[in-house]
N, C-alpha and C positions, 0 to 999 in steps of 0.2 A: 300671734294668737291673742284673742280678746282677753284671755286669762293671764297673759304675759309669760306663759310657760313655754315648753319645748315640744317639738313634733315627736310623736311616738310615746309620750309619757303615759303611763297607766293611771297616774293620779295627778290631777291638775293642781296648780297653785291655789292657795286660799285667796279669796277676794282681796285685792289691794286698794279698794275704794272705800275703806272704813266700814265695810259691811259686817266684819267679824271682830268683836272686841277682844278676842283672844290673840289676834294678830297685831303685834306692836309696830309693824312697819306698814307703810302705804306706798302707792305708786309715785308720790312726790318726794319720798325720801331718797337721798343720794346713795349710790352703791359705795360701801365703805372701802372697797378695793381701789376703784378708779377715781372716785370723787370728781368725775367729770360729767356724768349723766345720772338722772334719776332712775329708779328701778323701773318706772313705766316706759322708759325709752328703749329697752332691749330685753330679750328673753331672760327669764330668771329661774332660779331653782331655790327651793326651800330645803336647807340641810336638815339632817336628822335632829340637830340641836334646836331647830326652829327658826334660825336666822335665814334671811332671804338676800341673795346676792345675784349679780349678773352672771349668767351661765358662762359666758366667754371669759370674764374676769377670773372666775374660779378656775376654769380649765387652764388658763394661761399661767397662773402662779403655780399650779400643781405640775404642769408640764415643764416649767422652768427649773424646778427642783431646788436643791440646796445651793448655797453660795460657797465657793471654795472647794478644796479637795476633800475635806473632812465631811463625812456623812452626818447630817442633822435632819431633824424632822419637824421643826417649827412651822415650816411652810404648808404642811398638810393640816394645820389647826385652823379652825374658824377664826377669822380676824377679829371677831367680836368677843367670843367667849373662850377661845383657845381649845375647845374640844375638837377631836379629830373629825374632819369633814367626812360626811357620808351621804351618798345619794345614788340611786340606780344609774343615773346618767353619767356618773363619774367612775363607775366600777372599772372600766378598761384601763384608765390611767392611774387609779388609786391602788388597785389590787397588787401590782408588782411592788409598789412602794411599801405597802403594809406588810408584804412578805419579807422585804428587806429589813423593815423595822423589827419584825419578829426575830430575824436572823441576828441582828445587832444586839438586841436585848438578850437573847439566849447566850450568845458568846460573851457578852459583858458580864452577865450573872455568873457564868462559869469561871471567868477570870476573877471576879470578886470573891467567889468561894475559895479559889486556890490562893488568893491573897490573904485569906483568913479574916475577911470583913463580913460581918453579919448584921442584919437589920430585922426588926420585929415583923415587918410586912414585905411582901414581894415588891409592892409598888414603891416603897421607900428605897429598896435595894436597886431597882431599875433606875430610878431617878438619880441616885448617887453614881451608879456605874456609868450612865450615859454622860454625866458631867465630869467624870474622872478619866475614862478611857476614850481614846480617839480611834474611830474605825473609818475605813475607806472602802469604796466599792471597786473590786477588781475589774479592769476593762475587759478582760478575756472571759472569765467565768461568771461575772456579775455578782459574785458573792462578797460578803463583807469580810474584811480582814483587819487585824489589829495593827496599829502603827504608833504605839506609845501613849503617853498620857496627854490630856488636853492642854495642860499648862505648858507643855513643851512645844505645842503647836501654835500658841497664842500669837507669836510675833510673825508667823508665816503669812505670806501674801495670798491673794485669791487667784492669781494668775497661775495656770498650770496646764499641762497637756494631759487629758484624760488617759491617753494611751500609755503614759508612763506609770499609771497606777496598776501595779501587777502584784498579786498575792504570791506567797511563797510556793504554793502548789502549782502555779502557772509559770513560774520563772524557769528559764531554760538552764539554770545552774542547778544541777541535780542534788537532791538530798533524800534520805530515806523517809518514807511515809511513816508517820507514827502509827503503830499497831493499835493504839487505844483510841486516838482522836482523828485518825485519817490525815488528810492534807489540809483541812480547814484552818489549822493553827500553825502551820509551818512558817517560820520567820527567818530573816537574814539580818546580819549585822550591817549597819551603815559602813561603807568602805572608809569613811573619813573620821568617824568618831565611834564611841562606845554606846550607841543607841540602836534601837530596833529600826530597821529600814521601812520606809513607806513607799518610795518610788523606785522603779527599776527602769533605767534609761540606757540608751545606746546599745541595748542588747547584752550588756555585760556589767553594769554598775548599779549597786543598790545605794540609795540615799535615804537618810532621815529627812524630815521636812526642812529644818534650818539649813542643812548642808546642801539640799537640792536648790534652795534659793540662792546659794553662794557657789554653785557648781563651776562657774567659769574660773573663779580664782582657785578653787580647790583642785580642779583638774590640771591647772597649769603648774601646780607645785610638784617639785621632784619628790620621789618617794622617800629619799633619804633625808629630806627636810621636814617630813611630817612628824608631828608629836606622837609619842607612844603612850599606850594605855597607862592610866586612864585619860581619855580624851573626851572633852565636851563637844557639843554641836559647833559646827564651823571650824573644826580642828583646833580647838582651844585646849591647851595643856591644863590638866587638873591634877589634884593630889588625892591620895586615899585609894581605897580599893576600886576595882572595876565595877560599875553599876550593873553590868550584865552577869556578874558572878560566874564567869566561865572563862577558861583559857581560850585564847583565840590568836590568830596570826597577827603580824604587825599591821599598823594602820596603812591603808592603801591597798590591802588585799581583800578579796571577797571571802565571806565566811558564812556558812549555813548554821544557824543557831539551833535548828531542830524544832520540836514542838514547844510553842510558848507556854502552853498550859502545863505540860509536864515539867518544864524548866522553872515555872513560876518566876519569870524574869522581873527584875526591877529596872526602871529606866530613869533618866534624868527628868 
């Protein structure tokens, strides 16, 4: 289209030929996502923040999603100003992600409240909570679930099987649904350490992220050789009280922790 826009748009792009002094980009500027073609070489969209990018480039980075198993939302921010991208053309792919973001923020803030951490503004609380707590998207119900603290996942790799990410409510190892919070906050202990599980593999085993990365070695260990509580990630013997603050079976056995919010769990 002569305006460099997209078919079916109700509102065309502003002129990219230096006709409008309010528009800081023109047709000769490079797309800051691909850096291979100018804006005038492909259809573009102007985001609500005002920045103009190739339509296909924006769609591609949104569709690709976050990197690694932990849910993050930096990829839905404008690459220039970091404000959340918004445009009618993107609604079909953005709306499910925005709903997931709201779900993660709500659950993070509730956990922050039960941890006794308070901030002057909601915005400050959300920013802190998203940097403190690690959430994952359940492959089965598509909801977000808690998987420990971000610092515990820092050394984890980006390679994983999405089908192994299963929340407590969708695990086939039964536990009672919390009468107050339902199934959204049900959690399991990692089979090989005293951490909250993130992965559910082989149809019968819960892993935290570090233990999941080392599952071949851990699964080859005989049960009577596994260290006993307190046990750190990757079956490392530790001293002191159990960080889960709950009595549980020996290392190597499955255990349902129940509702994480009601238990106010502490993790490594």
